C-alpha positions, 0 to 999 in steps of 0.5 A: 871609188869614193874620198875617204878623207874624214870628212863625211860624205855629207859635208864633201857634197855641201863643201863642193857645192860651196866651191862650185859657186866660187868657180863660178864667180871666178869664172865670170870676173874671168871673162870680165877681165878678159873682155876689158882686156880687149875694149879698153880704150884710152892714154892708157891703153897699152899699159892696162891691155897688159894689166888687164891681161895680168889679172885674167891670167891669175884668175885662170890659174885660180879657176883651175885650182878651184875645179880641181880642188872640188874634183878632189874632194870626189865631185864634179866641177861645173864646166859649162857656161850655161851652169857658170851663170847660174850658180854665179853670185857676181853681176855678168853685166861688163859694161863701162864707158871708161878705163876707169869704170872697168877698174872700179867694176873690177874692183867691186868684184873682187871685193865681193869675192874677198867678203864670200871667201871670208864667210865661206872659210868659216862654213868650211871650218865650223859646219862642214869641218873641212880644214884643207877647203879652209886654207884653200879658200884663204889663199884665194882670198889673199890673192883677191886682196892682192889683185884688189889693191892692185886695182884699187892703186890705179884708181886712187 
């Protein structure tokens, strides 16, 4: 059944595509965070192992929420690793030689997503007239701001 929520089909399609890019970015960040959880070493191993776990748990929730937002707009969510890599704007590269480098890489990705989300809020509001998605993206941005703050606190 066609979605009838007061937004044109074209705008719904464009918003869903934007959300699928975000979904792909979130998935890349989740995978990178999970990899660092498995591979962190050093004096703070236990603390960072648990910290990275808390971060990827939050990202897992975000991934589900983004995919469900796409579905609530009447479109299909990305679902393959191939598509995640194709549509992600974040770099999949996970190489890090130290725990501090891992923290910096994750911080860079969160801050990149924050900047992307800040722009996307304006696009879905001004161009696609989707205030619900704008509100949703604002919440995601706030989640990433908090996660970035926590990462930054380890580095500073």
